[in-house]
N, C-alpha and C positions, 0 to 999 in steps of 0.2 A: 504494500500500500504506500501511497505518497505521504510525505511528511511536510509540515510547515510550522515554523516557530510561532506564527500568529494564529494558528488554528485552535479551535476548541479541543480540549483533551478528551480522549475516550472515557466514557463514563459520565461526562457532563450531561446535564439535563437542560432542554429548552422546552418548557411547558411539559407536555406529556411524552416528549421524544427524547430518547437517549442516544448520544453520539457513540457509534461503534468504531468507526475508522474514517480515514480520508480517502475519497475516491479520486479526487483531482484538485489541482490548484492552478488558478489562472491569474492574470493581471488584475482582474476586477472581482474575483470571488473564489470561494472554496466550496466544493461539493462533498458532502459527507454521506457515509452509509449510516443510517439511523434506524432505530426500531422503536416500536410502541410496546413497552413491556406488558401492557394490559392485554394485548391481543397477539403479541409475538410476531407481528408482521414487519418486514424490513422495507425501508423506503430510501430514496435519495433526497437529500436536503441541500439546496443551494443557498449559500450565504453571500450577500453583497459585501465585499471586503476589498476595496482598492488599496492594496498593501503599501503603495508608495505614499499614501496620503493619510493613513490612519494607524493607530496603535491599539493593541489589545490590553486592557487593564486586567488586574488579577481576578476581578469579579466577572470577567467575560465581556465587559462593556467595551464597545468600539468608540474611540475618540479621535477626531481629526487632529492632525499634527500642528496646524497653524490656521490662520484666517483664510489664506488662499486655498488650503486643502479643505477647509470647511465648505467653501463655495463649490468646489469640485465634487466633494462628497455628496452634498445636497442635490446637485444636478443629477449625478449618477444614481442616487437613491430613488429619485423620482422616476427615472427611466426604468430602473429595475422593477419597481412596482407597476409601472405601465405595462412592461413585458409580462409580468405575472397575471395581471388582469386580462390582458389580450389573449394569452394562451389558455387561461382557465375557462374561457368561454368556448373553446374549441373542443370538438369531440370526433376524432378520426383515429383509426387504429395505427396509422403511420405518422401521426403527429404527437409529439411529446405531450403528456397530460399533466397539467398542474392541478393537484388535488386541493390545495389551499395555500394561501400566502398570509404572512403576518409580519409585524414588526416586534423586535425584541433586541436586547443588548445594544441599543442605540443604532441598530441597522435593520435589515429586512431579510426575509427568507421566503422561499417557496418550496413546497413539498411535492415530490414526483414519485411515480412508481420506480422501483429499483429494477432496471433492465440488466440482465446478464448478457454480456457480449463485449464488443469493442468498437471504437470509432472506425469509420471506413478508411480514413487516412492511415491508421495503424495497420489495418488489414492489408492495404495496398503496399505498404512499406515492407511487410514480412512475407506476403504470399504472391506477389506478382500481379499479372493482369487477369481480367475476367474473360471467360469464354461466353458463347452466346447465351446459354441457359442461365448462367449467373448474372449476366448483364440484364437479361429480361426480368429475372426475379428481383433485381434491384430497382430497375427503372420504372416498371409498370406501377408498383405500389406508390412510388414517389410522384409519378404523374397524377395518380388519383388524389394523393394528398394535396398537391398543388392546385388541382382543379377545385378541391374542397375549400382551401383557404382563400382562393381567389373569389369564390362565390360569397365568402364572408367579407369581402372588401379588403383583404389583407395581402400585401406583397412582402414576401420574406426578405428578399434583397441580399441574402448572403448564402446562397446555395453553393456548397462545396463539400468535399469529402470529410472535413473536420466537423461539419455540422450534421452529419448523417451517422446514426448509431446502428450498427449491425447487431441485432439481438440474436440469441441462439434459437428462439422459437417463434418470434412474432414478426419477423421481417424487418426491413429498415425503418428507423424512426427519425423523423425530421426534428432537429433540435435548434435551440438558440434563435429566438425571435427578437434579439436585442436591437438589431438594425430596424426591423419593422416597428418596434416600439418607439425608436427615435424619430422615425418618420411620422408616426401617429402623434408624437409630441410636438411636431412642427420643425424639427431640425433635419439636416440632410447629411447622410453619412455614405462613405464609399463602401463598396463590397470588398472582396479580396482579390488581389492581383491574379490574373489568369482566369478567374471565374466571374469577375464583375463585368457587367454589360457596359458598353460605351456611354450610355445615357447617365450612368451613376457618377460619372466624373464631373458633370456640370449641374449646378443647382437648378437651372432653368429648363433642363431637358425632361421629357415626360417619362415618368416611372410607371410601370404597370406589370401585369402578368407576364408580358413578353420578357421582362427583366429576369424573372425566375426561370423561364424557359432557356434563356441564354446560359444561366448558371448551371442548369441541369444538363444541358448539352455539353458544356465544358467539363462537367464531372464525368459524363459518359466517355468523353475523349480521354480523360485521365485514366479511367478504369480499363479501357481497351488498348491503349497505346503505351501506358506507363509514363506519359509525359504530360506536364501541365501546359495548357494552351498558351500561345503567345498572348500577352496582354492586349486587350481591345484597343487601348490608347496607342500602343506601339504599332498595331496593324493599321490604325487610322493614319498615323504619321507617315507610314510607308505606303499608304494607299492600297493596302491589302484588304479586300472585302472579305475573303474567305479565311476560315480558321486553319485550313490545311490544303496542300496541293495534292491532287490525285496521284501524281507520279511517285511521290515519296512517302506520304503520311499514311495512306491506306492501301497498300499494294495488294492486299488479298481479296478485295471486293471484286465481284464479277462485272459490275457495270458502273459507268460514271454517274448514272442516275442515282444510285444509292449514296455516292459521295456528295452529290449536289444536295440531297435531302439532309445529310448531316450538316453540311456547311450552312444551309439555309437557317438552321437553328442557331448558328453562331455568327450571323451577319452583323456587320457594324453599321452604325448610322440609324437614322430614323425609320428606315424601311423595316427594321426588326420589329417595330411597334405595329406598323400597318399590316404586316404579314399575318398577325393574329397569333395569340398564344396557343389556342386549340390546334391550329394547323401545325405549329411547331411540335406539339405533343404527338400528333398523328405521324409526323415525319420521323420522329425518333422511334416510335413503335414499329414503323415499317423497316427502319434500319435494323432493329433488333430481330425482327421476324425473318428478314430476307437475307441478311448478310452473315458471313462467317466471321464473327467478331474476334475469334481467337487469332485470326490472321491480321487484324488491324495493327498489332504490335510487331508485325513481321519485318522482314528485311534483314538487318544484322542482329545476330544473337538470338537466344531463345528466351521466351517469357513463360513462366509457369502459370498455369491456370488455377484460380481459386477453387 
């Protein structure tokens, strides 16, 4: 398990929840494995803790380091609670579930089911690329999840392997709606390089479901080739409309039509919006159904299939 000097110690209580271990530590928070002793059920508990700006007191209280840190902490805490409220209203098997959220110890928490598995980016680092069946098993549930959140008026805006959790029994789970919460709160944030759509770089550009389709297509590219796509801004600067060139990036596909479908999901510029998110989803599904995805990573060297 992960360790952190600022984390709550095993055995600590937060209301009716007992800290068992640390599941993960990030720049802005810690995720704990907790249990409810009364019913014996385990959960994941996420704590807002921007470690560079706060200190943990002996009584567990979180205190900002100075006045500037206090302002940063207050803004982040508001976004953290906005994310919790946003996700708590969602109900889809492939979207993380927030069971409840609350404030304690001078900060905030939200409680989630404890999923056994690992993040997609860890799986890719250790197991290589995906074959067609595994790509389909990953992408189709996520396309359904995106269709669901888009109908709720939510755009995730940070679709990438690190925000997809591969459970052992329940399929992929879409995590981390922090960027969506920031947009709901009125601010504008970038996605992640290689996965962010070009419109995310400019505050005046139109964000919508097509933004998530771009991120999902980029994730598919990473899964089947083993490479992170070239950043959209870089491709725009070099006047490259497409994510990849048929001659070298996807050598195993049978027709250029399938390559065009894939690239269409990763187009740069405003045409990605007008093409329509649903059409992008259908294009990816056809790629998965018709192509030999194991060969996408072909060329030089061997790629192991998950």
